N, C-alpha and C positions, 0 to 999 in steps of 0.2 A: 501477416502482421497483425496483430490485435488491434482492435478499434481504439483502445485506450492509448497504445503506443502511436498509431498514426494520427489521432487528433493532437496529442502532445507534440509531435514532430512538426506537424503543420502549423500549430500555433506558435511554437518556438521560432520557426523560420519567418513568420510574419510579424509576431508581436515580442518575441523574446529579446533579451540583452545581446547586443553583438558588438558593443564599443568598449568593453573593458579591457585594459591593457594587457591582460594576459590571454585573451582570445585572438584567433587568427593565427596560432602559431602551433607547431608540432614539437617545440623544443621542450623536452621533458623537464629540463632545470627550471625554465620559467613556470612551467605548469605546477610543478612540485612545489616551488616556492610560495606561489599564490594559494595552493591548496592548504599548505601549512599555516599561512597567515590567516587564512579564512576560518580555520578551525575556532570556534566559539568567539568569533569576531565578526563585525558587520563590514560589509563590502565598502561603505564610505569610509570607515576608519582605514581599511587596507590600501584603499586608494592614495593615502598619504604616504604610506611607509614603503609600498611595492616599488615605485620609480627611485626612491633614494636608495634602498637596497641594491637594485640593479646597478645603479650608477657606482656604487662603491665595489660590488662584487658582480660584475657583467657575466662571469661564467663559473662553471662549478669549481674549477681549480683555484680561483682566486678566492672562494669562500673556504675551500678545505685548507689552503694555506695560511689563512687569516688567523690571528689569535683570538681566543674566545672572547676576550675582552672587547675586541672591536665589533664583533657580532652583537653582544649584548648592548653595546652603545647605540647601535642603530635600532636594536629592538626596544629599547627603553620607551615605556609608555604604552607599549602594545600589549602588555600584560601576558600571563600565562608563560612565564620565562623558561619553563621545561621545554616548550616548543623551540625556543632559541637554541638551547644547549643540544637538543636532539637534532636540530637542523644542522648544527655544526658537525656532530658526530655522523649524521648520515652523509654529508657531504664528503668527509674524510673517508667513510666506509666506501662509497661509490667510487672515489678516486683511487684508493689503495686496493680495494678487493675486486672492483669490476672495471678497473682500467679507465676511469672517468666516464663510463657509459652507463646509463641507468638501464636495468633489465626491463624487457617489455611484458614480462609475465607478472600478473597480479599477486601470485604467491610470493614470488621472489621480491617484488616490491614491498610487500607487507613485511618481509622479514628484515627490512632496513630499519634503524632507528627513528622512532617518532611517526611512522607510517602505519595506520591501522588499516583495516580491510575495506572501509569505504573510501579512504584516501587513496589507497592502492588502486582500487577499481576506477577512480575518477582519472588518475595519472594515466593507467593503461588505456582508457578510453580515449582521452583527449589527445595523448601524444602518439599512441600506437593503434587506435581504432580498434582495440580489443573489446570484446563483448563481455562486460563484468558489470555488476549491479552495484550501485552506491545506496547508502542508506544512513544519511546524516539526520540531524534532528528535524529539519524541514521536510525531507522526504517521509520519515516516519509520520509526520502530521498528515501529510498528504494521503498516505496509504491508509492510515486509520480512518480518515473521513471517508474515502472512497469506499472502503469495504465495512464501514460501521463498526469499527472496533473500539468499543467503549472500554478502554483498559489502559493502564499505566505502560507506555513503551519501554520503560527501563526495566520492567519484569522479565526474567529470563525467557519464560516461555512466550511471552507476547514478541519479544524481540526476535525470537527463533522464527515465529510465525510471519513476521515482517520481513525478514530476510528471504523465506521462501516465496513471499508475494513479490518482492523485488526481483528475484531470479526469475519468476515466471512470467514477469511483465517484459523482459527484455525483448527487443525486436531483433530480427534476424540481421537487419541493415540499418543504417542510419543511427549508429550507437552515439555519435557525438551530438547531434541535435536532440536526440532523445534525452540524453544524460544532462545537457544544458537546459533542456525544458523542465525537467523534474526540479533542478536547482531554481531556475526562474519562477516556476510556478508557486513553490514553496515560499520563495523570498518576496514576491511581488503581488501574489493573488491570494493564495491559500494561507492567509496570515493567522498568527496565533489568536489575535483579537480582531473582531469584524473583518471577517474574510470577504473578498470582492467576488462572491459567488456569480453575479450576473456577468462577470468578465472571464469566467473560467471555461476553458475548452473543453473540460471534460464533465461539466455540471450534470449533463444527462446521465452519466455512469456513476454518480456519486451519491452515496446514501445520504450525506449530509445535504447535498444540493437538492435532493429529491424530497427529503423529510425534515430537513432542519436539525437543529440540535448542535450546531458548531461548538457551542460554549462547553458541551460535556465531552467532546471528543477532539483529541484524545484525553483520557483522565489524567489530571496533574499528578505529578510525582509527590508521594507522601515525604514531607520534609520535617524532621524534627527540629525543634528550636535550637539554634546555633550556639555552642557554648562560647564564652568570651575569655580571651586572654589579655592580661594587662602586662605593660613593660614601660620602661622609661627610656627615652632616647636623649642623648647629650648632644646638644648642637654647639660645639666648641668652635668659637670664632676668635682669630687672631689676625689683625691687619688685613682684612678683606679676605681671608682664607677660612675654610671650614675643615674640621677633621674628619676624616672618613675611614672606614675599613672595608676590606673585601670580605664578603660573607662566604661561609662554607659553600662548596658545590652542592651538597645534598640540603634539602629543606627549602623553605620559602625563600624567593628571591635568590636563589642559589647563584653565585659568581659575581653578583652585582656589588657595586660599592654601596654602602649605607653609612648611616650614623652609628656610633658606639651605642650598644643596647645593654640594658640591665634589668633585673627585676625591678618592678614598681616598688618604692619603698621611701625611705628617709632620704630627703633631698640633700641633708648634710652629709650622709654617708656617701652619696654620690660626688659630691664636692671632694670629699677626702680621696675617693677613688680616682678622680682626675688627677690630684697630685701625686698619688702614689704610682699609679700605673703608667702615667705618660710624663711625669715630672714637670707638670704645668702649674704655674701658681694662678689661681683664678682671681679675677677681680669682681665678678658678679655672677649670680645664679637666679635665673629668673623663669618661672613657670610660663609657658605658651599655651594656646588653647589645646585641648584634646583632640587627637585625630583618631577617627573610627575607619576601619578599612575591613570589608568583608571578603573572606576567602570561601571556597566551596564548603569547608568542614568546620570553620570557625570564624569568629569575629574578632579582630585585633583591635585593642583600645590602647593608644599610644599616648603617654605624657612627655611632651618635649620640654627639655630644660635648656634654656638659652645660657650659655657659659661663655664669658669674655675672659680671654686670658692675656697676659702681658707679652708673652714670647711664643714663637711658634717652634721652638727647639724642642723635640721630642726625645725621650729616652728610647733606647732600643726596644724593639718590638718584642713583647712576651709571648710565651707559648700559646697555642690554641686552647690548651687544657685549662688555662686560668679559670678559676670558678667564678661563674656569673657572667661570663663574656661569650659571645658567639663568633667575634671578628678576629681578623688577623692583618697583618701588614698595614699598620695605620699610616695614613699620608694626608698631605694637605692638597686641598683643591681651591683654586680661586673661584669665589663666588660668581664671577662673571662667566665661568665655564660650566656651570651647573647644567644649563640646558642641554648641552652636548654630551654630558657624561652618562655613563650606564648606572642609573640610579632608579630605585622603586618609585613608581609614581607618585604616591602620597609624600615620600621624601623629597622628591624633586619639587613638588608644588611648595612644601613648606620651606625650602632653601629659597626658592624664586620670590616668595613673599617677604622673606627676610632681605633679600638682595635688593 
């Protein structure tokens, strides 16, 4: 066993995290669920969602048989909703194609919806003791600093080099504490800013620990300025209810309920749209404060319009292809039920403030 692996395993067993709710189990369902939730999400946030999810879906079959809307309701606020849709697809795939049993091979796991190479390796290591390398963002930072790689880890050539280093560093035994040790080190010691090098078990093997320069390693990703998109949201209120539409499965917030959405423009035209599309007679049209929400590739600027109407009687839903709209299946939701609904986080916050 390399000194790197030995030091990491010893440190994890003494100083690492041992009380997370998904630890201490070989159940691949629970391990898979935690790994998907932890993608691009901090542990502190997942700690709130993980037990609620398990209470509703305690085993794979319950999740596989559940409607997608129920999954999205529990996921609401966790963000990156593609994960929730893939989670549901993956549960059905394992249930239908693998007899409800997760495969123990990393390649077979990677072939399932929403499971990438690093996630597959983590599941294989923790659930089945398989010798497989992980390489999430935290581990990339650790390896870049240990080996003095002053480059952007997202560049393909750098990524390939890091995968090779991750494979070379694997111990022949103790794969579970080693893998957990890498995760713990990146999350609690080798931080992006102000790393705790004096607490690091591998500082004597680390180029940054020996020479300094953590702020340069790894090099930050080159990010162009995000383009902005503008749209109008209609907050149609009638008798303590708000009008919502189900968003298409593809695109942002796929499958969630949201407010009717239109291109930003003339508010009077929006008022006419309410009357023509939904058959609702408006009493009031009031501009609410702008909402800005950043996605990976663009920034969304939303102008909400508060619309009060006399009646909640809707016309029959019109086809999805209607010009200017993205929603379908309009329905009313009581404002008191907003917190439990499958809504995008900025929309939920807006409606909670109105409530």
